[in-house]
A tleap script that builds the chain and sets N, CA, C and O, in Angstrom:
source leaprc.protein.ff14SB
mol = sequence {
  NMET THR HIE THR LEU ARG GLY GLY THR ALA
  LEU LEU ALA LEU ALA ALA ILE PHE SER LEU
  GLY ALA CYS ALA GLY MET ASN GLN GLN GLU
  ARG GLY THR ALA VAL GLY ALA GLY VAL GLY
  ALA LEU GLY GLY ALA ILE LEU THR GLY GLY
  SER THR ALA GLY THR LEU GLY GLY ALA ALA
  ILE GLY GLY ILE ILE GLY HIE GLU THR ASN
  CLYS
}
set mol.1.N position { 0.573 -20.642 2.622 }
set mol.1.CA position { -0.646 -19.887 2.588 }
set mol.1.C position { -1.431 -20.307 1.346 }
set mol.1.O position { -0.855 -20.529 0.281 }
set mol.2.N position { -2.712 -20.409 1.492 }
set mol.2.CA position { -3.519 -20.859 0.371 }
set mol.2.C position { -3.676 -19.757 -0.668 }
set mol.2.O position { -3.514 -18.572 -0.378 }
set mol.3.N position { -3.992 -20.179 -1.876 }
set mol.3.CA position { -4.165 -19.238 -2.986 }
set mol.3.C position { -5.291 -18.248 -2.686 }
set mol.3.O position { -5.165 -17.066 -3.007 }
set mol.4.N position { -6.377 -18.698 -2.084 }
set mol.4.CA position { -7.516 -17.842 -1.783 }
set mol.4.C position { -7.142 -16.763 -0.775 }
set mol.4.O position { -7.549 -15.611 -0.922 }
set mol.5.N position { -6.378 -17.121 0.239 }
set mol.5.CA position { -5.977 -16.151 1.244 }
set mol.5.C position { -5.038 -15.109 0.662 }
set mol.5.O position { -5.152 -13.928 0.991 }
set mol.6.N position { -4.118 -15.518 -0.190 }
set mol.6.CA position { -3.215 -14.564 -0.838 }
set mol.6.C position { -4.000 -13.609 -1.722 }
set mol.6.O position { -3.734 -12.407 -1.729 }
set mol.7.N position { -4.954 -14.129 -2.458 }
set mol.7.CA position { -5.786 -13.288 -3.317 }
set mol.7.C position { -6.601 -12.298 -2.501 }
set mol.7.O position { -6.784 -11.151 -2.909 }
set mol.8.N position { -7.086 -12.738 -1.361 }
set mol.8.CA position { -7.852 -11.847 -0.483 }
set mol.8.C position { -6.989 -10.731 0.074 }
set mol.8.O position { -7.450 -9.596 0.194 }
set mol.9.N position { -5.745 -11.036 0.417 }
set mol.9.CA position { -4.834 -10.020 0.923 }
set mol.9.C position { -4.531 -8.994 -0.151 }
set mol.9.O position { -4.541 -7.792 0.115 }
set mol.10.N position { -4.261 -9.458 -1.361 }
set mol.10.CA position { -3.987 -8.541 -2.465 }
set mol.10.C position { -5.218 -7.699 -2.785 }
set mol.10.O position { -5.093 -6.508 -3.073 }
set mol.11.N position { -6.383 -8.293 -2.739 }
set mol.11.CA position { -7.616 -7.561 -3.007 }
set mol.11.C position { -7.857 -6.496 -1.943 }
set mol.11.O position { -8.292 -5.389 -2.261 }
set mol.12.N position { -7.581 -6.818 -0.700 }
set mol.12.CA position { -7.736 -5.848 0.380 }
set mol.12.C position { -6.779 -4.671 0.200 }
set mol.12.O position { -7.170 -3.520 0.390 }
set mol.13.N position { -5.543 -4.951 -0.159 }
set mol.13.CA position { -4.574 -3.878 -0.394 }
set mol.13.C position { -5.002 -3.019 -1.572 }
set mol.13.O position { -4.852 -1.798 -1.529 }
set mol.14.N position { -5.531 -3.633 -2.622 }
set mol.14.CA position { -5.994 -2.891 -3.788 }
set mol.14.C position { -7.197 -2.014 -3.425 }
set mol.14.O position { -7.295 -0.881 -3.896 }
set mol.15.N position { -8.094 -2.513 -2.612 }
set mol.15.CA position { -9.240 -1.720 -2.165 }
set mol.15.C position { -8.778 -0.515 -1.352 }
set mol.15.O position { -9.362 0.564 -1.450 }
set mol.16.N position { -7.731 -0.698 -0.551 }
set mol.16.CA position { -7.201 0.419 0.231 }
set mol.16.C position { -6.644 1.504 -0.684 }
set mol.16.O position { -6.799 2.693 -0.404 }
set mol.17.N position { -6.001 1.104 -1.767 }
set mol.17.CA position { -5.464 2.084 -2.722 }
set mol.17.C position { -6.598 2.888 -3.347 }
set mol.17.O position { -6.512 4.113 -3.435 }
set mol.18.N position { -7.662 2.210 -3.780 }
set mol.18.CA position { -8.763 2.905 -4.420 }
set mol.18.C position { -9.549 3.780 -3.452 }
set mol.18.O position { -10.169 4.754 -3.879 }
set mol.19.N position { -9.540 3.463 -2.176 }
set mol.19.CA position { -10.273 4.271 -1.208 }
set mol.19.C position { -9.575 5.595 -0.936 }
set mol.19.O position { -10.144 6.472 -0.286 }
set mol.20.N position { -8.357 5.751 -1.424 }
set mol.20.CA position { -7.637 6.998 -1.212 }
set mol.20.C position { -8.266 8.168 -1.958 }
set mol.20.O position { -7.943 9.321 -1.672 }
set mol.21.N position { -9.135 7.903 -2.885 }
set mol.21.CA position { -9.817 8.977 -3.600 }
set mol.21.C position { -10.685 9.824 -2.683 }
set mol.21.O position { -11.045 10.946 -3.039 }
set mol.22.N position { -11.019 9.314 -1.528 }
set mol.22.CA position { -11.834 10.049 -0.569 }
set mol.22.C position { -11.023 11.072 0.212 }
set mol.22.O position { -11.588 11.796 1.031 }
set mol.23.N position { -9.743 11.154 -0.010 }
set mol.23.CA position { -8.859 12.031 0.754 }
set mol.23.C position { -8.615 13.335 0.010 }
set mol.23.O position { -7.466 13.720 -0.208 }
set mol.24.N position { -9.679 14.014 -0.377 }
set mol.24.CA position { -9.546 15.220 -1.190 }
set mol.24.C position { -8.896 16.377 -0.440 }
set mol.24.O position { -8.351 17.280 -1.074 }
set mol.25.N position { -8.937 16.375 0.882 }
set mol.25.CA position { -8.374 17.469 1.664 }
set mol.25.C position { -6.876 17.369 1.879 }
set mol.25.O position { -6.299 18.215 2.562 }
set mol.26.N position { -6.238 16.366 1.319 }
set mol.26.CA position { -4.802 16.183 1.532 }
set mol.26.C position { -3.994 17.045 0.572 }
set mol.26.O position { -4.421 17.323 -0.549 }
set mol.27.N position { -2.808 17.466 1.040 }
set mol.27.CA position { -1.913 18.166 0.119 }
set mol.27.C position { -1.154 17.120 -0.701 }
set mol.27.O position { -1.308 15.918 -0.487 }
set mol.28.N position { -0.335 17.593 -1.639 }
set mol.28.CA position { 0.352 16.685 -2.566 }
set mol.28.C position { 1.279 15.707 -1.839 }
set mol.28.O position { 1.347 14.533 -2.200 }
set mol.29.N position { 1.983 16.182 -0.829 }
set mol.29.CA position { 2.915 15.305 -0.116 }
set mol.29.C position { 2.172 14.227 0.674 }
set mol.29.O position { 2.603 13.075 0.708 }
set mol.30.N position { 1.069 14.595 1.302 }
set mol.30.CA position { 0.268 13.612 2.044 }
set mol.30.C position { -0.317 12.562 1.107 }
set mol.30.O position { -0.339 11.377 1.437 }
set mol.31.N position { -0.788 12.991 -0.053 }
set mol.31.CA position { -1.315 12.031 -1.034 }
set mol.31.C position { -0.216 11.101 -1.525 }
set mol.31.O position { -0.437 9.900 -1.678 }
set mol.32.N position { 0.965 11.651 -1.769 }
set mol.32.CA position { 2.086 10.824 -2.203 }
set mol.32.C position { 2.448 9.778 -1.169 }
set mol.32.O position { 2.755 8.635 -1.508 }
set mol.33.N position { 2.411 10.176 0.097 }
set mol.33.CA position { 2.706 9.237 1.181 }
set mol.33.C position { 1.659 8.127 1.237 }
set mol.33.O position { 1.996 6.949 1.350 }
set mol.34.N position { 0.393 8.515 1.158 }
set mol.34.CA position { -0.685 7.533 1.235 }
set mol.34.C position { -0.672 6.581 0.036 }
set mol.34.O position { -0.834 5.371 0.198 }
set mol.35.N position { -0.482 7.120 -1.145 }
set mol.35.CA position { -0.449 6.274 -2.344 }
set mol.35.C position { 0.766 5.351 -2.300 }
set mol.35.O position { 0.672 4.169 -2.631 }
set mol.36.N position { 1.903 5.901 -1.890 }
set mol.36.CA position { 3.109 5.075 -1.773 }
set mol.36.C position { 2.921 3.933 -0.792 }
set mol.36.O position { 3.358 2.810 -1.041 }
set mol.37.N position { 2.268 4.226 0.325 }
set mol.37.CA position { 2.016 3.174 1.320 }
set mol.37.C position { 1.083 2.108 0.764 }
set mol.37.O position { 1.293 0.917 0.993 }
set mol.38.N position { 0.055 2.527 0.036 }
set mol.38.CA position { -0.873 1.557 -0.547 }
set mol.38.C position { -0.225 0.679 -1.595 }
set mol.38.O position { -0.414 -0.537 -1.608 }
set mol.39.N position { 0.537 1.302 -2.472 }
set mol.39.CA position { 1.214 0.542 -3.519 }
set mol.39.C position { 2.272 -0.368 -2.901 }
set mol.39.O position { 2.437 -1.512 -3.324 }
set mol.40.N position { 2.988 0.144 -1.898 }
set mol.40.CA position { 3.998 -0.666 -1.215 }
set mol.40.C position { 3.389 -1.863 -0.505 }
set mol.40.O position { 3.956 -2.955 -0.513 }
set mol.41.N position { 2.225 -1.652 0.114 }
set mol.41.CA position { 1.540 -2.755 0.793 }
set mol.41.C position { 1.126 -3.829 -0.204 }
set mol.41.O position { 1.280 -5.023 0.052 }
set mol.42.N position { 0.606 -3.395 -1.327 }
set mol.42.CA position { 0.210 -4.351 -2.360 }
set mol.42.C position { 1.426 -5.113 -2.882 }
set mol.42.O position { 1.394 -6.337 -3.010 }
set mol.43.N position { 2.488 -4.385 -3.179 }
set mol.43.CA position { 3.714 -5.035 -3.662 }
set mol.43.C position { 4.302 -5.985 -2.636 }
set mol.43.O position { 4.728 -7.088 -2.975 }
set mol.44.N position { 4.325 -5.554 -1.373 }
set mol.44.CA position { 4.843 -6.420 -0.318 }
set mol.44.C position { 4.022 -7.682 -0.151 }
set mol.44.O position { 4.564 -8.767 0.065 }
set mol.45.N position { 2.702 -7.532 -0.252 }
set mol.45.CA position { 1.823 -8.697 -0.126 }
set mol.45.C position { 2.043 -9.678 -1.276 }
set mol.45.O position { 2.079 -10.891 -1.071 }
set mol.46.N position { 2.187 -9.152 -2.457 }
set mol.46.CA position { 2.383 -10.018 -3.630 }
set mol.46.C position { 3.738 -10.713 -3.564 }
set mol.46.O position { 3.836 -11.920 -3.784 }
set mol.47.N position { 4.782 -9.946 -3.260 }
set mol.47.CA position { 6.132 -10.511 -3.267 }
set mol.47.C position { 6.377 -11.538 -2.166 }
set mol.47.O position { 7.200 -12.438 -2.330 }
set mol.48.N position { 5.666 -11.409 -1.045 }
set mol.48.CA position { 5.900 -12.323 0.075 }
set mol.48.C position { 4.784 -13.351 0.231 }
set mol.48.O position { 4.722 -14.049 1.243 }
set mol.49.N position { 3.918 -13.447 -0.747 }
set mol.49.CA position { 2.855 -14.439 -0.671 }
set mol.49.C position { 1.791 -14.103 0.363 }
set mol.49.O position { 1.135 -15.000 0.892 }
set mol.50.N position { 1.615 -12.816 0.655 }
set mol.50.CA position { 0.566 -12.386 1.570 }
set mol.50.C position { 0.969 -12.339 3.026 }
set mol.50.O position { 0.102 -12.247 3.896 }
set mol.51.N position { 2.257 -12.398 3.321 }
set mol.51.CA position { 2.661 -12.362 4.725 }
set mol.51.C position { 2.406 -10.977 5.314 }
set mol.51.O position { 2.542 -9.961 4.633 }
set mol.52.N position { 2.041 -10.961 6.572 }
set mol.52.CA position { 1.761 -9.707 7.260 }
set mol.52.C position { 2.999 -8.834 7.321 }
set mol.52.O position { 2.922 -7.630 7.079 }
set mol.53.N position { 4.134 -9.425 7.638 }
set mol.53.CA position { 5.374 -8.653 7.731 }
set mol.53.C position { 5.745 -8.050 6.379 }
set mol.53.O position { 6.188 -6.903 6.316 }
set mol.54.N position { 5.573 -8.795 5.314 }
set mol.54.CA position { 5.873 -8.287 3.980 }
set mol.54.C position { 4.950 -7.153 3.579 }
set mol.54.O position { 5.385 -6.176 2.971 }
set mol.55.N position { 3.670 -7.284 3.921 }
set mol.55.CA position { 2.699 -6.249 3.599 }
set mol.55.C position { 2.997 -4.968 4.371 }
set mol.55.O position { 2.991 -3.877 3.802 }
set mol.56.N position { 3.259 -5.106 5.671 }
set mol.56.CA position { 3.559 -3.929 6.486 }
set mol.56.C position { 4.894 -3.300 6.100 }
set mol.56.O position { 5.025 -2.076 6.069 }
set mol.57.N position { 5.873 -4.132 5.808 }
set mol.57.CA position { 7.171 -3.614 5.373 }
set mol.57.C position { 7.058 -2.871 4.061 }
set mol.57.O position { 7.651 -1.805 3.893 }
set mol.58.N position { 6.302 -3.425 3.131 }
set mol.58.CA position { 6.084 -2.753 1.851 }
set mol.58.C position { 5.360 -1.432 2.015 }
set mol.58.O position { 5.678 -0.453 1.340 }
set mol.59.N position { 4.381 -1.402 2.918 }
set mol.59.CA position { 3.650 -0.156 3.186 }
set mol.59.C position { 4.574 0.903 3.771 }
set mol.59.O position { 4.504 2.072 3.391 }
set mol.60.N position { 5.433 0.499 4.690 }
set mol.60.CA position { 6.361 1.455 5.307 }
set mol.60.C position { 7.340 2.008 4.272 }
set mol.60.O position { 7.547 3.218 4.193 }
set mol.61.N position { 7.930 1.136 3.495 }
set mol.61.CA position { 8.902 1.573 2.487 }
set mol.61.C position { 8.225 2.429 1.417 }
set mol.61.O position { 8.759 3.463 1.015 }
set mol.62.N position { 7.056 2.000 0.960 }
set mol.62.CA position { 6.332 2.776 -0.044 }
set mol.62.C position { 5.900 4.140 0.476 }
set mol.62.O position { 5.936 5.127 -0.259 }
set mol.63.N position { 5.492 4.198 1.739 }
set mol.63.CA position { 5.107 5.478 2.338 }
set mol.63.C position { 6.284 6.441 2.425 }
set mol.63.O position { 6.139 7.634 2.160 }
set mol.64.N position { 7.433 5.925 2.792 }
set mol.64.CA position { 8.631 6.775 2.870 }
set mol.64.C position { 9.013 7.282 1.485 }
set mol.64.O position { 9.322 8.461 1.313 }
set mol.65.N position { 8.993 6.394 0.503 }
set mol.65.CA position { 9.347 6.813 -0.857 }
set mol.65.C position { 8.335 7.844 -1.382 }
set mol.65.O position { 8.725 8.852 -1.972 }
set mol.66.N position { 7.042 7.591 -1.165 }
set mol.66.CA position { 6.020 8.536 -1.604 }
set mol.66.C position { 6.151 9.888 -0.927 }
set mol.66.O position { 5.922 10.921 -1.556 }
set mol.67.N position { 6.513 9.890 0.329 }
set mol.67.CA position { 6.691 11.131 1.080 }
set mol.67.C position { 7.879 11.922 0.562 }
set mol.67.O position { 7.797 13.138 0.387 }
set mol.68.N position { 8.971 11.237 0.319 }
set mol.68.CA position { 10.208 11.905 -0.093 }
set mol.68.C position { 10.175 12.388 -1.533 }
set mol.68.O position { 10.841 13.371 -1.858 }
set mol.69.N position { 9.427 11.735 -2.398 }
set mol.69.CA position { 9.408 12.157 -3.803 }
set mol.69.C position { 8.559 13.410 -4.001 }
set mol.69.O position { 8.657 14.058 -5.043 }
set mol.70.N position { 7.745 13.756 -3.042 }
set mol.70.CA position { 6.877 14.929 -3.183 }
set mol.70.C position { 7.350 16.117 -2.352 }
set mol.70.O position { 6.553 17.008 -2.057 }
set mol.71.N position { 8.599 16.153 -1.977 }
set mol.71.CA position { 9.119 17.301 -1.217 }
set mol.71.C position { 9.449 18.426 -2.134 }
set mol.71.O position { 9.900 19.479 -1.682 }
savepdb mol mol.pdb
quit
């Protein structure tokens, strides 16, 4: 994967994290899940060089961790 495409994937994941500020109606657990998924997606994208499977896997794992830490 080219450097530009990897950077674009990471930038897209970062934009998704920052857009979570619009979710003011969420409770603490929902926010934790959403933030965890965003951070996980970014981490997965970075660690796997922008692969779709890595990004989605990171989002799933991060969402589960974010959900469980706010119980």
